[in-house]
C-alpha positions in Angstrom: -21.4 -21.3 -9.0 -24.4 -19.5 -7.5 -25.5 -16.2 -9.3 -27.4 -13.0 -7.9 -28.4 -10.1 -9.9 -25.0 -8.5 -9.6 -22.3 -10.8 -8.6 -21.1 -14.4 -9.4 -20.1 -16.2 -6.2 -17.2 -19.0 -6.3 -16.5 -21.3 -3.7 -12.9 -21.2 -2.7 -12.6 -25.0 -3.8 -13.4 -24.1 -7.1 -10.8 -21.3 -7.7 -7.9 -22.4 -9.8 -4.7 -22.7 -7.8 -2.6 -22.8 -11.0 -3.0 -22.2 -14.8 -0.2 -24.2 -16.1 2.9 -22.9 -14.2 1.2 -19.7 -13.2 0.4 -19.0 -9.5 -3.0 -17.7 -8.4 -3.2 -14.0 -8.0 -4.6 -13.2 -4.2 -5.0 -9.5 -4.8 -4.9 -7.2 -7.6 -4.1 -3.4 -7.2 -5.5 -0.8 -9.6 -4.5 2.7 -9.4 -7.4 4.1 -11.4 -6.1 7.7 -11.6 -3.3 9.8 -10.2 -5.6 12.6 -10.2 -6.9 13.9 -6.9 -9.6 16.4 -5.7 -7.2 17.4 -2.8 -3.6 18.7 -3.1 -2.0 17.1 0.0 1.2 18.7 1.0 2.9 15.1 1.7 1.5 13.3 -1.3 3.9 11.0 -3.3 1.6 10.7 -6.4 -1.1 13.4 -6.9 -2.0 15.3 -9.7 -4.6 18.1 -10.2 -8.0 16.9 -10.7 -8.4 18.6 -14.1 -5.2 17.5 -15.5 -6.1 16.9 -19.1 -2.8 15.1 -20.0 -3.0 12.6 -17.2 -6.8 11.9 -17.8 -6.0 11.3 -21.5 -3.4 8.7 -20.8 -5.5 6.8 -18.2 -6.8 3.4 -19.1 -10.4 3.3 -20.7 -13.2 1.8 -19.1 -12.9 -1.2 -21.3 -9.1 -1.6 -20.5 -10.0 -1.8 -16.8 -12.8 -4.3 -17.4 -10.5 -6.3 -19.3 -7.7 -6.5 -16.6 -10.6 -7.4 -14.0 -11.8 -10.0 -16.1 -8.3 -11.5 -16.6 -7.8 -11.4 -12.9 -10.9 -13.3 -12.2 -10.0 -16.0 -14.8 -6.8 -16.7 -12.8 -8.3 -16.9 -9.6 -7.9 -13.4 -8.1 -10.1 -12.9 -5.0 -9.9 -9.2 -4.4 -9.0 -5.9 -6.3 -8.0 -2.8 -4.4 -9.0 0.6 -6.3 -6.7 3.3 -5.2 -5.3 6.6 -6.6 -4.9 9.5 -6.7 -8.7 9.6 -5.7 -10.4 6.8 -7.5 -13.8 8.3 -7.0 -12.8 10.9 -9.5 -13.1 8.5 -12.4 -16.6 9.1 -14.1 -16.8 5.5 -14.6 -16.0 4.3 -11.1 -19.6 3.2 -10.4 -19.4 0.9 -13.8 -16.0 -0.6 -12.8 -17.2 -1.2 -9.1 -20.2 -3.2 -10.2 -18.1 -4.9 -12.9 -15.7 -6.2 -10.4 -18.2 -7.4 -8.1 -20.1 -9.2 -10.7 -17.1 -11.0 -11.4 -17.1 -12.2 -7.9 -14.3 -9.9 -6.9 -14.2 -8.4 -3.3 -13.2 -4.6 -3.7 -11.2 -2.7 -1.5 -11.5 1.1 -1.8 -8.9 3.5 -0.5 -10.5 7.1 -0.6 -10.6 10.4 1.2 -14.3 10.1 1.3 -14.8 13.8 0.0 -16.5 12.6 -3.3 -18.8 10.1 -1.6 -22.5 11.0 -2.7 -25.8 9.6 -1.8 -26.1 7.5 -4.9 -22.5 5.9 -4.1 -23.5 5.4 -0.6 -26.6 3.7 -1.7 -24.6 1.7 -4.1 -22.1 0.5 -1.3 -25.2 -0.4 0.8 -27.0 -2.4 -2.0 -24.0 -4.0 -3.3 -21.5 -4.3 -0.5 -17.6 -4.2 -1.4 -17.2 -7.1 1.2 -14.0 -5.6 2.3 -14.1 -2.5 4.7 -13.7 0.8 3.0 -10.5 2.6 4.2 -10.7 6.3 4.5 -7.7 8.7 5.1 -8.3 11.5 7.6 -5.9 14.5 7.7 -7.3 16.4 10.5 -9.9 16.6 13.2 -10.8 20.3 12.5 -11.2 22.4 9.3 -8.0 24.3 10.0 -5.8 21.3 10.4 -7.5 19.1 7.7 -7.5 21.9 5.0 -3.8 22.8 5.9 -3.0 19.5 4.8 -5.3 18.9 1.8 -4.8 22.6 0.5 -8.4 22.4 -0.8 -11.1 24.7 0.4 -14.1 22.9 1.7 -12.8 19.4 1.7 -13.3 19.0 5.5 -17.0 19.6 5.0 -17.0 17.2 2.0 -15.2 14.6 4.0 -17.4 14.5 6.9 -20.5 14.5 4.8 -19.0 11.4 3.0 -18.5 9.8 6.3 -22.0 10.6 7.3 -23.6 9.1 4.2 -21.9 5.7 4.9 -22.7 5.8 8.5 -26.4 6.6 7.8 -26.5 3.5 5.5 -24.4 1.2 7.8 -21.7 0.7 5.2 -18.5 -0.5 7.1 -15.3 1.7 6.9 -12.3 2.4 9.0 -10.2 5.4 9.2 -6.4 5.9 9.0 -4.1 8.9 9.0 -0.6 10.3 8.2 1.2 12.1 11.1 2.2 15.6 9.8 3.1 18.8 11.6 -0.4 20.2 11.0 -2.2 17.4 12.6 0.3 15.6 15.1 -1.1 17.4 18.1 -4.5 15.7 17.5 -3.7 12.2 17.7 -5.4 11.6 21.0 -8.4 13.3 19.9 -8.5 11.3 16.4 -8.1 8.1 18.4 -10.9 8.7 20.6 -13.1 9.6 17.8 -11.9 6.5 15.8 -13.2 4.4 18.8 -16.9 5.6 18.1 -16.9 4.2 14.5 -18.5 0.7 14.7 -16.1 -1.0 12.6 -12.9 0.2 14.2 -11.9 -3.0 16.1 -8.1 -1.9 16.0 -6.4 1.5 16.7 -6.2 3.4 13.5 -3.0 2.9 11.2 -0.8 5.8 10.5 1.6 6.7 7.7 4.7 7.9 9.4 7.7 7.9 7.2 6.6 9.9 4.5 7.4 8.5 0.9 9.1 10.9 -1.8 7.4 11.2 -5.2 7.4 7.6 -6.6 7.6 8.9 -10.3 10.7 11.2 -9.3 9.0 14.0 -11.2 9.0 17.1 -8.8 12.3 17.8 -6.8 10.5 20.9 -5.0 7.6 18.7 -3.9 10.2 16.3 -2.7 12.0 18.8 -0.8 8.6 19.8 1.0 7.9 16.2 1.9 11.5 15.7 3.6 10.8 18.9 5.7 7.4 17.5 7.0 9.0 14.1 8.0 9.5 13.0 11.8 12.8 13.1 13.0 13.9 9.7 14.5 13.4 10.8 18.0 9.9 12.3 17.3 9.0 8.8 15.5 10.4 7.0 18.6 8.1 9.2 20.9 4.9 8.2 18.9 5.8 4.5 18.8 6.5 4.3 22.4 3.5 6.2 23.6 2.6 2.8 25.3 6.1 1.8 26.0 5.2 -1.6 27.6 2.9 -2.8 24.6 5.5 -1.3 22.2 8.3 -3.5 23.7 6.1 -6.5 23.8 4.9 -6.2 20.2 8.6 -5.8 19.1 9.7 -8.6 21.0 6.9 -10.8 19.4 7.8 -9.4 15.8 11.4 -10.2 16.4 10.7 -13.7 17.2 8.9 -14.4 14.2 10.4 -12.2 11.4 14.1 -11.4 12.2 16.3 -13.4 10.0 19.7 -13.6 9.0 20.7 -10.6 6.6 21.5 -11.3 3.1 21.9 -9.6 -0.2 18.3 -10.2 -1.5 16.6 -6.9 -2.4 12.8 -8.3 -1.7 11.7 -9.5 1.7 8.1 -8.5 1.0 5.6 -10.1 -1.3 6.8 -8.1 -4.2 7.1 -10.3 -7.2 4.0 -12.6 -6.1 1.4 -10.1 -7.2 0.8 -7.5 -9.8 -0.1 -3.6 -9.4 -1.5 -1.7 -12.5 -1.0 2.1 -12.5 -3.3 4.4 -14.1 -1.8 4.3 -17.5 -1.8 0.4 -17.9 1.6 -0.4 -16.6 2.1 -3.2 -14.3 4.8 -3.5 -11.7 5.4 -6.0 -8.8 4.9 -3.0 -6.0 2.8 0.2 -6.6 5.7 2.4 -5.4 8.2 1.1 -7.8 8.2 2.9 -11.1 11.7 1.8 -12.1 11.6 1.0 -15.9 13.5 -2.6 -15.3 10.4 -3.5 -13.1 7.7 -2.0 -15.1 5.9 -3.6 -18.1 3.0 -2.3 -20.3 0.0 -4.5 -20.5 -1.1 -4.9 -24.2 -4.8 -4.6 -24.5 -6.4 -7.9 -25.6 -8.5 -7.8 -28.9 -12.1 -7.7 -28.2 -12.6 -11.3 -29.6 -10.3 -12.5 -26.9 -12.3 -10.6 -24.1 -15.5 -12.1 -25.2 -14.1 -15.5 -25.3 -14.2 -16.0 -29.2 -10.4 -16.8 -29.4 -8.5 -19.8 -28.2 -5.9 -17.9 -26.4 -5.0 -14.4 -25.4 -2.0 -12.3 -26.8 0.9 -13.2 -24.7 4.1 -12.2 -26.4 6.5 -9.9 -24.9 7.2 -7.3 -27.2 10.9 -5.7 -26.8 10.4 -2.2 -25.4 6.7 -2.4 -25.2 5.5 -4.9 -22.6 3.5 -7.9 -21.7 0.5 -9.3 -23.3 -1.7 -10.4 -20.2 -1.9 -10.0 -16.6 -0.9 -13.8 -16.1 2.3 -13.1 -18.2 3.0 -10.1 -15.9 2.6 -12.3 -12.7 5.0 -14.8 -14.1 7.3 -12.2 -15.3 7.5 -10.7 -11.8 8.1 -14.0 -10.1 11.9 -13.7 -11.0 12.2 -10.6 -8.9 11.7 -12.3 -5.7 15.3 -13.5 -5.5 16.8 -10.3 -6.8 20.2 -9.6 -5.4 21.9 -6.2 -4.5 25.3 -5.2 -6.2 25.6 -1.7 -4.7 28.7 -1.9 -2.6 27.4 0.4 0.2 24.2 -1.8 0.3 26.3 -5.0 0.5 28.5 -3.5 3.3 25.5 -2.2 5.3 22.1 -3.6 4.7 23.2 -7.0 3.5 25.2 -7.4 6.8 22.7 -5.8 9.1 20.5 -7.8 11.4 18.0 -5.2 11.5 17.3 -5.7 7.7 13.8 -7.5 8.6 12.9 -4.7 11.0 13.9 -1.8 8.9 11.7 -0.2 6.1 14.5 -0.3 3.6 13.3 -1.7 0.3 13.8 -1.4 -3.6 10.7 0.8 -3.5 12.2 3.4 -1.2 15.6 3.3 -2.8 13.8 4.0 -6.1 12.0 7.0 -4.6 15.0 8.3 -2.9 17.9 7.6 -5.4 16.5 6.3 -8.6 17.8 2.8 -8.2 16.9 -0.2 -6.3 19.8 -1.0 -3.9 21.1 2.4 -2.5 20.6 2.5 1.5 18.0 5.1 2.4 19.6 7.1 5.3 16.4 8.3 7.0 15.0 4.7 7.3 18.3 3.5 8.6 18.4 6.2 11.3 14.8 5.3 12.3 15.6 1.6 12.6 18.6 2.2 14.6 16.7 4.5 17.0 14.3 1.8 17.7 16.8 -0.8 18.1 18.8 1.2 20.7 15.6 2.0 22.6 15.0 -1.9 22.7 18.3 -2.6 24.0 19.4 -4.6 20.8 22.4 -2.2 20.2 24.8 -0.2 22.5 25.9 3.4 22.3 27.0 4.2 18.7 26.9 0.5 17.4 25.4 -0.1 14.1 23.2 -3.1 13.1 25.8 -4.1 10.5 28.6 -4.5 13.1 26.8 -6.9 15.4 27.4 -10.6 15.4 25.5 -11.8 18.6 22.2 -10.2 17.5 20.2 -13.4 18.4 21.5 -13.5 21.8 20.7 -10.0 22.4 17.1 -10.3 21.0 16.4 -13.5 22.9 17.6 -11.6 26.2 15.4 -8.8 25.7 12.5 -11.1 24.6 12.6 -12.8 27.9 12.3 -9.3 29.8 9.8 -7.8 27.4 7.3 -10.8 26.7 7.2 -12.4 30.3 5.6 -15.7 30.8 2.2 -16.2 29.3 2.1 -12.6 27.7 -0.3 -12.5 24.6 1.2 -10.6 21.8 0.4 -10.5 18.0 2.5 -9.3 15.1 3.1 -5.4 14.9 4.6 -3.7 12.2 7.9 -2.1 12.9 6.7 1.3 11.9 3.7 1.3 14.4 
């Protein structure tokens, strides 16, 4: 190992690939708070910045540090700090420096409104080693604050960006497509090109998630009203029709596989996400009780290395002892199977399964279980498949048996000989 004043660096060859039967944790996600300085109309998680109850339940500084130490001990390479707005935590700087001293790269998701000269200086002095990701809600005060519903937030956001630019701290921007800002997409993309670290077009959230704690029916109704229709989504995705067809043909050639009744086709079950209150889950969007466990704080003696082993007992109804235990626990979910008859009739038979955004997290947010099909996502996937020529007329994906031939035929048209393509998300 080599040490500096603020970070310990480990060579990749020195990282443990296994500890006993436990797999190495590539990235840890920590939601430092659900509170946010903005009150965005579409947000699936935010709570008011001065929510005393939420703040009182949040993990303490020592608890977060303990989790970061555990992550480093099992070979974690990177931590993502998100929220809510993570910069609302008064101990953010302390947690950031602690993580970097452990040798962790830090990926920060922020709205940039709370970036101060001191924080910008910190990022310049101790680089996160991962480009900061900033969400932009509008190109002008009117559109931006129509989304955030926070007076002065546009000026604060621009000031935060300028502080990073002045110090040459790398960041990229992304956005959510909403009625209040969708007319600004071209302006946003042109502006994004001026940011030195934007080597790719900006990413968008297009298909808005409902409240992942299922705690506000009125807010969910608002979010649903803001969603793009399948046709509107298709118009956004196909603005460059030739590129869209090439990208989707490339995607299909690599990721379209025979459908089955497995629920998880992503990386969930191979990582750990920690919410603001110390609960672990395989995905930050899943708050289903059966996939959520409470991490038990380790004794101080264990944290300081004065004990032979950490608490690792699963307490019935309480949770798991350590981060490694949680990782082991979640591995079983990678092969979780559906039992909902409608899912088995449709999704489990549909060749668009690898193309659709249907997943247990979406089912949980929409229906409160893990395997009820989400009609909105189904409509989006089918609209794209019909545009791409994979489906005819009123066909549904679960009715088609010759899908391989259909996709292969379209690929020969869309890719062409010698085309250069890369993986693209089905959602743009």
